[in-house]
C-alpha positions as CSV (number, residue, x, y, z in Angstrom):
1,X,65.8,-41.6,38.2
2,X,63.1,-44.0,39.3
3,X,60.4,-43.3,41.9
4,X,62.3,-45.2,44.6
5,X,65.4,-43.1,44.2
6,X,63.2,-39.9,44.5
7,X,61.6,-41.2,47.6
8,X,65.0,-41.9,49.2
9,X,66.3,-38.4,48.5
10,X,63.2,-36.9,50.3
11,X,63.8,-39.0,53.4
12,X,67.5,-38.1,53.5
13,X,66.6,-34.3,53.3
14,X,64.2,-34.6,56.2
15,X,66.8,-36.4,58.4
16,X,69.4,-33.7,57.5
17,X,67.0,-30.9,58.4
18,X,66.1,-32.4,61.8
19,X,69.7,-33.0,62.7
20,X,70.7,-29.4,61.9
21,X,67.8,-28.0,64.0
22,X,69.0,-30.0,67.0
23,X,72.5,-28.6,66.6
24,X,71.2,-25.0,66.6
25,X,69.1,-25.6,69.7
26,X,72.1,-26.9,71.6
27,X,74.2,-24.0,70.6
28,X,71.4,-21.6,71.6
29,X,71.2,-23.2,75.1
30,X,75.0,-22.9,75.5
31,X,74.8,-19.3,74.5
32,X,72.1,-18.5,77.2
33,X,74.2,-20.3,79.8
34,X,77.2,-18.2,78.9
35,X,75.1,-15.0,79.1
36,X,74.0,-15.8,82.6
37,X,77.6,-16.4,83.7
38,X,78.7,-13.1,82.1
39,X,76.0,-11.2,84.0
40,X,77.0,-12.6,87.4
41,X,80.7,-11.9,86.9
42,X,80.7,-8.1,87.5
43,X,79.1,-8.5,90.9
44,X,82.1,-10.6,92.1
45,X,84.5,-8.1,90.4
46,X,82.9,-5.2,92.3
47,X,83.1,-7.1,95.6
48,X,86.8,-7.8,95.0
49,X,87.4,-4.1,94.2
50,X,85.6,-3.0,97.4
51,X,87.6,-5.4,99.5
52,X,90.8,-3.9,97.9
53,X,89.5,-0.5,98.9
54,X,88.7,-1.6,102.4
55,X,85.0,-1.6,102.1
56,X,84.3,-5.4,102.0
57,X,83.8,-7.4,105.2
58,X,83.1,-4.5,107.5
59,X,80.4,-5.1,110.1
60,X,77.3,-3.2,109.3
61,X,78.5,-2.3,105.8
62,X,76.0,-2.0,103.0
63,X,78.5,-4.1,100.9
64,X,78.7,-6.9,103.4
65,X,76.5,-9.3,101.4
66,X,77.4,-8.2,97.9
67,X,78.5,-11.7,97.0
68,X,75.5,-13.4,98.6
69,X,73.5,-15.9,96.4
70,X,70.7,-14.4,94.4
71,X,68.8,-17.6,94.2
72,X,65.1,-17.6,94.8
73,X,64.1,-17.8,98.5
74,X,61.2,-20.1,98.0
75,X,61.2,-22.8,100.6
76,X,61.2,-25.5,97.9
77,X,64.4,-24.3,96.3
78,X,67.3,-26.7,97.2
79,X,69.8,-24.2,95.8
80,X,69.1,-21.5,98.4
81,X,72.3,-19.9,99.7
82,X,73.1,-21.1,103.2
83,X,73.3,-17.5,104.5
84,X,70.0,-16.3,103.0
85,X,67.4,-15.3,105.6
86,X,63.9,-16.5,105.4
87,X,61.1,-14.0,105.5
88,X,58.8,-13.8,108.5
89,X,55.1,-13.5,108.1
90,X,55.4,-9.8,108.8
91,X,57.7,-9.3,105.9
92,X,60.9,-8.6,107.9
93,X,64.0,-10.6,108.4
94,X,63.9,-13.4,111.0
95,X,66.6,-11.4,112.8
96,X,64.4,-8.2,112.9
97,X,62.0,-7.5,115.7
98,X,59.6,-4.6,115.3
99,X,58.1,-3.2,118.5
100,X,54.7,-2.8,116.7
101,X,54.6,-6.6,116.3
102,X,55.0,-7.0,120.1
103,X,52.1,-4.7,121.1
104,X,53.5,-1.2,121.0
105,X,50.8,1.4,120.1
106,X,53.1,4.3,119.1
107,X,50.3,6.8,119.8
108,X,52.3,9.0,122.2
109,X,49.9,8.4,125.0
110,X,50.0,4.7,125.8
111,X,52.9,3.4,127.9
112,X,54.8,1.1,125.5
113,X,57.4,0.0,128.0
114,X,56.2,-3.6,128.2
115,X,56.1,-3.9,124.4
116,X,59.7,-2.7,124.2
117,X,60.8,-5.1,126.9
118,X,59.1,-8.0,125.1
119,X,60.8,-7.0,121.8
120,X,64.2,-6.8,123.5
121,X,63.7,-10.2,125.1
122,X,63.2,-11.7,121.6
123,X,66.1,-9.8,120.0
124,X,68.4,-10.5,122.9
125,X,68.4,-14.2,122.0
126,X,69.6,-13.8,118.4
127,X,73.1,-12.7,117.5
128,X,73.3,-9.6,115.2
129,X,69.6,-9.1,115.5
130,X,67.8,-5.8,115.0
131,X,65.2,-4.2,117.2
132,X,63.1,-1.8,115.1
133,X,61.5,1.3,116.4
134,X,59.8,2.5,113.2
135,X,59.3,6.0,111.9
136,X,55.9,7.6,111.9
137,X,55.1,6.7,115.5
138,X,55.7,8.3,118.9
139,X,56.4,5.8,121.8
140,X,55.9,6.8,125.4
141,X,58.3,4.9,127.7
142,X,58.8,4.9,131.4
143,X,62.1,3.8,132.9
144,X,63.5,0.9,130.9
145,X,66.6,-1.2,131.0
146,X,67.9,-3.3,128.0
147,X,70.2,-5.6,129.9
148,X,72.8,-8.3,129.3
149,X,75.1,-10.1,129.9
150,X,73.2,-13.1,128.7
151,X,72.2,-11.4,125.4
152,X,73.8,-12.4,122.2
153,X,76.4,-10.1,120.6
154,X,76.1,-7.3,118.1
155,X,72.5,-6.2,118.6
156,X,71.3,-3.2,116.6
157,X,68.6,-0.9,118.0
158,X,67.2,0.8,114.9
159,X,65.6,4.0,116.0
160,X,63.7,5.8,113.3
161,X,60.6,6.8,115.3
162,X,60.3,9.1,118.3
163,X,60.5,8.1,122.0
164,X,59.2,10.5,124.6
165,X,59.5,10.5,128.4
166,X,56.5,10.8,130.8
167,X,56.0,14.2,132.4
168,X,53.9,13.2,135.4
169,X,55.8,13.1,138.8
170,X,54.2,9.7,139.6
171,X,56.1,8.1,136.7
172,X,59.4,8.9,138.3
173,X,58.6,7.9,141.9
174,X,61.1,9.5,144.3
175,X,63.7,10.0,141.5
176,X,65.7,8.0,139.0
177,X,69.3,8.4,137.9
178,X,68.6,7.3,134.3
179,X,65.6,6.9,132.0
180,X,66.8,4.5,129.2
181,X,69.8,2.3,129.8
182,X,71.8,-0.5,128.1
183,X,73.9,-2.6,130.4
184,X,76.5,-5.3,130.2
185,X,76.3,-5.9,126.4
186,X,79.0,-7.0,123.9
187,X,78.4,-5.1,120.7
188,X,75.4,-2.8,120.8
189,X,74.6,-0.2,118.2
190,X,71.9,2.5,118.3
191,X,71.4,4.0,114.9
192,X,68.8,5.8,112.8
193,X,67.3,9.2,112.3
194,X,65.0,9.0,115.3
195,X,64.6,11.3,118.3
196,X,64.6,10.7,122.0
197,X,62.8,13.5,123.8
198,X,63.3,13.8,127.6
199,X,60.7,16.5,127.8
200,X,62.9,18.1,130.4
201,X,61.1,21.5,130.6
202,X,58.9,20.1,133.4
203,X,62.2,19.7,135.4
204,X,63.9,23.0,134.4
205,X,61.1,25.6,134.7
206,X,61.4,26.2,138.4
207,X,58.7,23.8,139.4
208,X,58.9,22.8,143.1
209,X,60.7,19.5,143.7
210,X,58.9,16.6,145.2
211,X,59.3,16.3,149.0
212,X,58.4,12.8,150.3
213,X,58.0,14.3,153.8
214,X,55.3,16.7,152.5
215,X,52.4,16.2,155.0
216,X,49.8,16.7,152.3
217,X,51.5,14.3,149.9
218,X,50.5,16.4,146.9
219,X,52.5,15.5,143.8
220,X,50.4,17.1,141.1
221,X,53.0,19.7,140.1
222,X,56.1,18.5,141.7
223,X,58.9,16.6,140.0
224,X,61.5,14.6,142.0
225,X,64.7,16.4,143.0
226,X,66.8,13.7,141.2
227,X,66.8,14.2,137.5
228,X,67.5,11.3,135.1
229,X,70.0,11.0,132.4
230,X,68.2,10.2,129.1
231,X,70.4,7.5,127.7
232,X,73.1,5.6,129.6
233,X,75.4,2.7,128.6
234,X,77.0,0.8,131.5
235,X,79.6,-2.0,131.5
236,X,79.4,-2.6,127.8
237,X,82.0,-3.0,125.0
238,X,81.9,-2.1,121.3
239,X,79.2,0.5,121.7
240,X,78.1,2.6,118.7
241,X,75.7,5.6,118.7
242,X,75.1,7.2,115.3
243,X,72.5,9.3,113.6
244,X,70.1,9.9,116.4
245,X,69.0,13.0,118.3
246,X,68.5,13.4,122.0
247,X,66.7,16.6,123.0
248,X,65.3,18.3,126.1
249,X,67.1,16.2,128.6
250,X,66.2,16.6,132.3
251,X,70.0,16.1,132.9
252,X,72.8,14.5,130.9
253,X,71.8,13.5,127.3
254,X,74.2,10.6,126.7
255,X,76.4,8.9,129.2
256,X,79.0,6.1,129.0
257,X,80.1,4.5,132.3
258,X,82.6,1.7,132.5
259,X,82.5,1.1,128.7
260,X,85.3,0.2,126.3
261,X,85.6,0.8,122.5
262,X,82.9,3.5,122.1
263,X,82.0,5.4,118.9
264,X,79.7,8.3,118.6
265,X,79.1,10.0,115.3
266,X,76.4,12.1,113.5
267,X,74.9,12.6,117.0
268,X,72.9,15.6,118.1
269,X,72.2,16.8,121.6
270,X,69.7,19.7,121.7
271,X,68.6,21.4,124.9
272,X,68.3,25.1,125.8
273,X,71.2,27.1,127.2
274,X,69.3,27.7,130.5
275,X,68.6,24.0,131.1
276,X,70.7,23.1,134.2
277,X,73.3,20.2,134.2
278,X,72.3,19.0,130.8
279,X,75.7,17.7,129.6
280,X,75.8,16.6,126.0
281,X,78.0,13.6,126.4
282,X,79.4,12.4,129.7
283,X,82.3,9.9,129.9
284,X,83.3,8.0,133.1
285,X,85.6,5.1,133.6
286,X,85.6,4.5,129.8
287,X,88.5,3.8,127.4
288,X,89.0,3.9,123.6
289,X,86.3,6.5,122.9
290,X,85.9,8.2,119.6
291,X,83.4,11.1,119.2
292,X,83.1,13.0,115.9
293,X,80.8,14.8,113.4
294,X,78.3,15.7,116.1
295,X,76.4,18.9,117.1
296,X,76.1,19.4,120.8
297,X,73.9,22.2,122.3
298,X,73.1,22.1,126.0
299,X,73.1,23.9,129.3
300,X,76.4,22.4,130.6
301,X,79.5,20.7,129.2
302,X,79.2,19.7,125.6
303,X,81.5,16.8,126.5
304,X,82.4,16.0,130.1
305,X,85.4,13.7,130.7
306,X,85.5,12.2,134.2
307,X,87.8,9.9,136.2
308,X,88.9,6.6,134.7
309,X,88.9,7.8,131.1
310,X,91.8,7.3,128.7
311,X,92.4,7.1,125.0
312,X,89.6,9.6,124.2
313,X,89.6,11.2,120.7
314,X,87.2,14.0,119.9
315,X,87.2,15.8,116.5
316,X,84.9,17.7,114.1
317,X,82.4,18.7,116.8
318,X,80.2,21.8,117.0
319,X,79.7,23.0,120.6
320,X,77.3,25.6,121.7
321,X,75.5,26.8,123.6
322,X,77.0,25.1,126.6
323,X,80.1,25.1,128.8
324,X,82.6,23.8,126.3
325,X,84.6,20.6,126.5
326,X,85.8,19.8,130.0
327,X,88.0,17.3,131.8
328,X,86.5,17.1,135.3
329,X,85.7,18.2,137.9
330,X,88.0,15.7,139.4
331,X,89.0,14.7,142.9
332,X,85.7,15.8,144.7
333,X,85.5,14.6,148.3
334,X,89.3,13.8,148.5
335,X,88.9,11.1,145.8
336,X,91.6,9.9,143.4
337,X,91.0,10.7,139.8
338,X,93.0,9.6,136.7
339,X,92.6,10.8,133.1
340,X,95.1,10.4,130.3
341,X,95.7,10.4,126.6
342,X,92.9,12.8,125.5
343,X,92.9,14.6,122.1
344,X,90.4,17.3,121.1
345,X,90.8,18.8,117.7
346,X,88.9,20.6,114.9
347,X,86.1,21.8,117.2
348,X,84.0,25.0,116.8
349,X,82.8,26.7,120.0
350,X,80.0,29.3,119.8
351,X,78.8,31.4,122.7
352,X,80.0,28.9,125.4
353,X,81.0,29.6,129.0
354,X,84.5,28.1,128.4
355,X,86.3,26.6,125.5
356,X,88.6,23.8,126.5
357,X,88.8,23.3,130.3
358,X,90.4,21.2,133.0
359,X,88.8,21.5,136.4
360,X,89.8,19.8,139.7
361,X,88.7,20.0,143.3
362,X,91.1,20.8,146.1
363,X,92.0,17.8,148.3
364,X,91.9,15.2,145.5
365,X,94.7,13.0,144.2
366,X,95.7,11.3,140.9
367,X,96.6,13.0,137.7
368,X,95.5,14.5,134.3
369,X,98.2,14.0,131.7
370,X,98.8,13.6,128.0
371,X,96.1,16.0,126.7
372,X,96.1,18.0,123.4
373,X,93.7,20.7,122.4
374,X,94.3,21.7,118.8
375,X,92.5,23.6,116.0
376,X,89.8,25.1,118.2
377,X,87.8,27.9,116.8
378,X,86.0,30.0,119.4
379,X,83.4,32.7,118.9
380,X,82.1,34.8,121.7
381,X,83.4,32.4,124.3
382,X,83.7,33.8,127.8
383,X,87.0,32.0,128.7
384,X,88.5,29.9,125.8
385,X,91.4,28.3,127.7
386,X,91.0,27.3,131.4
387,X,92.7,25.2,134.0
388,X,91.0,25.6,137.4
389,X,92.4,23.5,140.3
390,X,90.3,25.5,142.7
391,X,87.0,24.4,141.2
392,X,84.0,24.7,143.5
393,X,80.4,24.5,142.5
394,X,79.1,25.6,145.9
395,X,79.5,28.7,148.0
396,X,81.9,27.1,150.6
397,X,84.9,25.0,149.7
398,X,87.7,24.3,152.1
399,X,91.3,25.1,151.2
400,X,93.3,21.9,150.8
401,X,97.0,21.2,150.1
402,X,96.7,18.1,148.0
403,X,95.5,18.1,144.4
404,X,95.0,16.2,141.2
405,X,98.3,16.7,139.3
406,X,98.0,18.4,135.9
407,X,100.8,17.9,133.5
408,X,101.7,17.5,129.8
409,X,98.9,19.7,128.4
410,X,99.3,21.1,124.9
411,X,97.3,24.0,123.4
412,X,97.8,24.3,119.6
413,X,96.1,26.7,117.1
414,X,93.3,28.1,119.2
415,X,91.8,31.2,117.6
416,X,88.8,33.4,117.8
417,X,87.1,35.8,120.1
418,X,86.4,35.9,123.9
419,X,84.1,38.0,126.1
420,X,85.8,37.9,129.5
421,X,89.3,36.3,129.8
422,X,91.4,34.7,127.0
423,X,93.4,32.4,129.3
424,X,92.8,31.5,132.9
425,X,95.4,29.1,134.5
426,X,94.8,28.7,138.3
427,X,97.0,25.8,139.6
428,X,97.4,24.3,143.0
429,X,99.7,25.9,145.6
430,X,100.9,22.5,146.7
431,X,101.1,20.8,143.3
432,X,101.6,23.3,140.4
433,X,100.7,22.5,136.8
434,X,103.7,21.5,134.7
435,X,104.5,20.8,131.1
436,X,101.8,23.3,129.8
437,X,102.7,24.4,126.2
438,X,101.2,27.0,123.9
439,X,101.6,27.5,120.1
440,X,99.6,29.5,117.6
441,X,97.2,31.1,120.1
442,X,95.3,34.1,118.8
443,X,92.4,35.3,120.9
444,X,90.8,38.7,120.5
445,X,88.3,40.4,122.7
446,X,84.7,41.1,121.6
447,X,84.8,44.4,123.6
448,X,87.5,45.2,126.3
449,X,90.9,43.6,126.4
450,X,91.8,41.3,129.2
451,X,95.2,39.8,130.0
452,X,95.9,36.1,130.6
453,X,96.0,35.0,134.2
454,X,98.4,32.4,135.5
455,X,99.0,31.0,139.0
456,X,101.7,28.4,139.7
457,X,101.7,27.3,136.0
458,X,104.9,26.0,134.4
459,X,105.6,25.3,130.7
460,X,106.8,26.9,127.5
461,X,105.6,29.1,124.7
462,X,106.5,27.4,121.4
463,X,105.4,30.5,119.4
464,X,104.3,34.0,120.0
465,X,100.7,34.3,121.3
466,X,98.0,36.9,121.1
467,X,97.7,38.2,123.7
468,X,101.1,37.4,125.1
469,X,101.0,34.8,127.9
470,X,103.8,36.5,129.9
471,X,102.5,35.1,133.2
472,X,103.6,31.5,132.4
473,X,106.6,30.3,134.3
474,X,109.2,28.8,132.1
475,X,110.5,25.3,132.7
476,X,109.2,22.6,135.1
477,X,107.9,22.7,138.6
478,X,110.2,21.3,141.3
479,X,107.3,19.3,142.6
480,X,107.2,15.6,141.6
481,X,104.2,14.5,139.6
482,X,103.1,11.0,140.5
483,X,101.4,9.1,137.7
484,X,98.2,7.2,138.4
């Protein structure tokens, strides 16, 4: 073989080597691309499984954005997902508004009301925004209202810090009905592990009330006679309260007035037994209410259900100390009151004044109907089962012939111990209670036995009871019950 042929073979080998290297590089790139695709596939699979299980697509769910693009959020990236949120200079979402960024001090001494108002004004304009009250700080607030109806929907109030009320009489002027309120909102959630402290001991501890006619005008140790509710929702729909604690309320802890579609869970109300009129949760003119997995300790009703309420469902609640779970008092001042479709089940009562109670004033009108109390465990409760159509919280109440009608009330599986009377059913002379049923009732005295009391009460015993409720009149009352 001559030199020319040797040279040609060398050139040919070089060309073949370069060509084969190019093929391997292409295959390697294809392999990397396949690997990236294989990594992203399980995320979509998980999202599909969650949707099948009912997890996906739920508002507020931690899985809501599982399928969101994981592209870089640098501003120069043209491939950014359309729903990715840009970061603010403070490091939070553009939909998040931290009260510290709006001037709140969080030192427990400075009035942070204006900073909270400014934060709300910004959050109010953005749908599904979050107003953040961060942990590690204590915020002093005077009376404040977070108001709609011009606010965007689905605002979240993220409470992880602590909010405290002022204790000086001057901060309350001549008296306020509420301290913190949310009004006329469509979709409002208060959530977190934070605490709202009403510092109510200055109201309870027998301090003299403020008298505006006091000639000396001294207010240094006098609180107004009107005590505020700590947290009130008014005229709002789709309201959620979860995780937070309200403690030491001057009066009611949590109130819903004229609201629809309400949910309360993992909520704690905590005030002493001797704190007057400190209802845990108060419902009025509200429908579609769900209360569950909550601990309610107070000086009055753990849950108070007032006129205008329907479709109320309460379950898995611990109550005590307090006055139990009550419907009423209804019909005060000859007013008309209507309550219907209430279910209370799986509740534990400890050392309460009553267990499950319906109370109405003489002279009222309207009706309470369609109520079921079931699976109630009582321990050291003064009177576990009570209907009182002669309710009177004063020393003088006039006898009246008209009454709020009470009908279709079911007591099922109520067991435990009592300290005074097991069953007290005092119904109107003019309009007796009717359709009252009992089954699986087993109530034992802590000390001395006491027999059930009934007055003008008609119904049926669907099983034997302990003690026997022999005072119940079988059948229905001849009086016509007029529905609301």
